[in-house]
ZAMARGU-4260 file (C-alpha; in steps of 0.2 Angstrom, whole numbers, plus 5000, padded with zeros to 4 digits):
<rodrens>
0) 4955/4820/5702 | 4960/4822/5684 | 4952/4811/5671 | 4961/4807/5655 | 4951/4806/5639
5) 4958/4795/5625 | 4951/4794/5608 | 4952/4778/5597 | 4958/4780/5580 | 4953/4767/5567
10) 4962/4765/5551 | 4952/4757/5536 | 4962/4749/5522 | 4954/4748/5505 | 4961/4735/5493
15) 4955/4739/5476 | 4962/4730/5461 | 4973/4738/5450 | 4963/4733/5434 | 4948/4743/5442
20) 4959/4758/5445 | 4965/4757/5427 | 4947/4755/5420 | 4941/4769/5429 | 4955/4781/5425
25) 4954/4776/5407 | 4935/4779/5406 | 4937/4796/5415 | 4951/4802/5404 | 4941/4797/5388
30) 4926/4807/5395 | 4937/4822/5396 | 4944/4822/5379 | 4939/4837/5369 | 4930/4832/5352
35) 4930/4846/5339 | 4916/4845/5326 | 4908/4830/5332 | 4899/4817/5322 | 4884/4807/5329
40) 4880/4790/5321 | 4863/4785/5322 | 4854/4768/5318 | 4836/4766/5318 | 4819/4760/5310
45) 4813/4775/5301 | 4796/4784/5304 | 4786/4784/5287 | 4789/4803/5286 | 4807/4799/5283
50) 4804/4787/5268 | 4794/4788/5251 | 4784/4776/5240 | 4784/4770/5223 | 4778/4784/5210
55) 4762/4772/5207 | 4758/4772/5226 | 4743/4784/5224 | 4735/4772/5211 | 4739/4756/5221
60) 4736/4764/5238 | 4752/4758/5244 | 4759/4773/5254 | 4759/4774/5273 | 4750/4787/5284
65) 4761/4803/5284 | 4773/4797/5271 | 4778/4810/5259 | 4777/4805/5241 | 4794/4811/5234
70) 4812/4809/5239 | 4815/4828/5241 | 4801/4829/5252 | 4807/4814/5263 | 4824/4822/5263
75) 4819/4839/5268 | 4806/4831/5282 | 4820/4820/5290 | 4834/4835/5290 | 4821/4846/5298
80) 4818/4834/5312 | 4836/4829/5314 | 4841/4848/5315 | 4827/4853/5327 | 4832/4838/5338
85) 4849/4844/5338 | 4846/4862/5343 | 4833/4855/5356 | 4847/4845/5364 | 4861/4859/5364
90) 4848/4869/5373 | 4844/4856/5386 | 4862/4853/5389 | 4865/4872/5391 | 4877/4873/5376
95) 4877/4887/5364 | 4871/4884/5346 | 4878/4901/5340 | 4887/4899/5323 | 4885/4880/5323
100) 4883/4872/5307 | 4873/4855/5306 | 4876/4844/5292 | 4864/4829/5290 | 4869/4813/5280
105) 4854/4802/5276 | 4845/4795/5261 | 4827/4791/5264 | 4823/4773/5257 | 4809/4769/5245
110) 4797/4758/5254 | 4778/4755/5251 | 4764/4744/5257 | 4757/4730/5247 | 4745/4735/5233
115) 4727/4738/5239 | 4717/4744/5225 | 4707/4732/5214 | 4704/4745/5201 | 4723/4749/5198
120) 4731/4744/5182 | 4732/4725/5178 | 4751/4725/5183 | 4746/4734/5199 | 4734/4724/5208
125) 4746/4710/5215 | 4763/4709/5221 | 4772/4693/5213 | 4782/4680/5220 | 4798/4689/5224
130) 4790/4705/5227 | 4793/4715/5242 | 4784/4728/5253 | 4786/4736/5270 | 4778/4734/5287
135) 4772/4750/5296 | 4771/4745/5315 | 4770/4757/5330 | 4773/4772/5321 | 4789/4766/5311
140) 4793/4755/5296 | 4801/4741/5304 | 4803/4725/5293 | 4802/4721/5274 | 4792/4707/5268
145) 4796/4695/5254 | 4781/4687/5245 | 4783/4668/5242 | 4771/4654/5239 | 4758/4664/5228
150) 4756/4681/5222 | 4749/4694/5234 | 4733/4700/5227 | 4725/4718/5233 | 4710/4710/5242
155) 4722/4699/5251 | 4733/4713/5256 | 4718/4722/5263 | 4713/4708/5273 | 4730/4700/5278
160) 4722/4683/5274 | 4739/4678/5269 | 4739/4659/5275 | 4721/4656/5268 | 4728/4661/5251
165) 4744/4652/5251 | 4754/4667/5253 | 4770/4665/5263 | 4780/4680/5269 | 4797/4681/5275
170) 4804/4695/5284 | 4821/4706/5287 | 4822/4721/5298 | 4821/4738/5289 | 4836/4747/5297
175) 4843/4764/5291 | 4858/4775/5296 | 4861/4793/5297 | 4875/4804/5303 | 4874/4821/5311
180) 4890/4833/5311 | 4890/4848/5322 | 4903/4861/5315 | 4910/4876/5324 | 4907/4868/5340
185) 4918/4857/5352 | 4915/4849/5370 | 4921/4835/5381 | 4915/4819/5376 | 4905/4816/5392
190) 4895/4832/5387 | 4892/4824/5368 | 4886/4809/5376 | 4873/4819/5385 | 4868/4828/5368
195) 4868/4811/5360 | 4855/4804/5373 | 4845/4819/5371 | 4845/4819/5352 | 4839/4801/5353
200) 4825/4806/5366 | 4819/4821/5356 | 4818/4809/5341 | 4810/4795/5350 | 4797/4806/5359
205) 4795/4819/5344 | 4794/4807/5329 | 4793/4791/5335 | 4809/4784/5329 | 4814/4767/5335
210) 4833/4766/5338 | 4841/4748/5336 | 4858/4753/5343 | 4868/4766/5353 | 4873/4782/5344
215) 4891/4783/5340 | 4902/4798/5343 | 4917/4803/5332
</rodrens>
């Protein structure tokens, strides 16, 4: 007796909209684009170490923890942190840093707290209406407050008893921008995206930077 074995074949048709195929193809092509001497654009709330206060900060006790007292010191601190984050990211991404030149473009802002020293000069014991000071929260300077209602005296600054002293504060976000250019280096865009994410992570966990938008790559 002969037994005939028959196999069954199934054909499955996948219907994929053309716009999905087009989008996937477009994204793939873009990610494989080689970019030479890439520039990363960063937008963030700065740590105190990347800012500097007024020249009277020591007299008014209006500097922040870890804040350098001069523009040059703040510039050097920020540049060192940015470059360290980039070199670490290149290493983590398995990319050679040999012969690369890193250029940082960042201008530290002049930011200070409200005045806290009752014994300061007469014109430095309170912030007048319209005066501004920065807010240091969770390791970064996140907002700028403007004084309205009444002048903000040093004792009120220390106790933060604003409402009880008719001091009204309005707020605006404190957002800074920086760019990082890596010369003598090129990579596909998908690799640069990885490097960008690593730079962000290194600055967040290493310096406490709070990013407010996704980095740009050009």
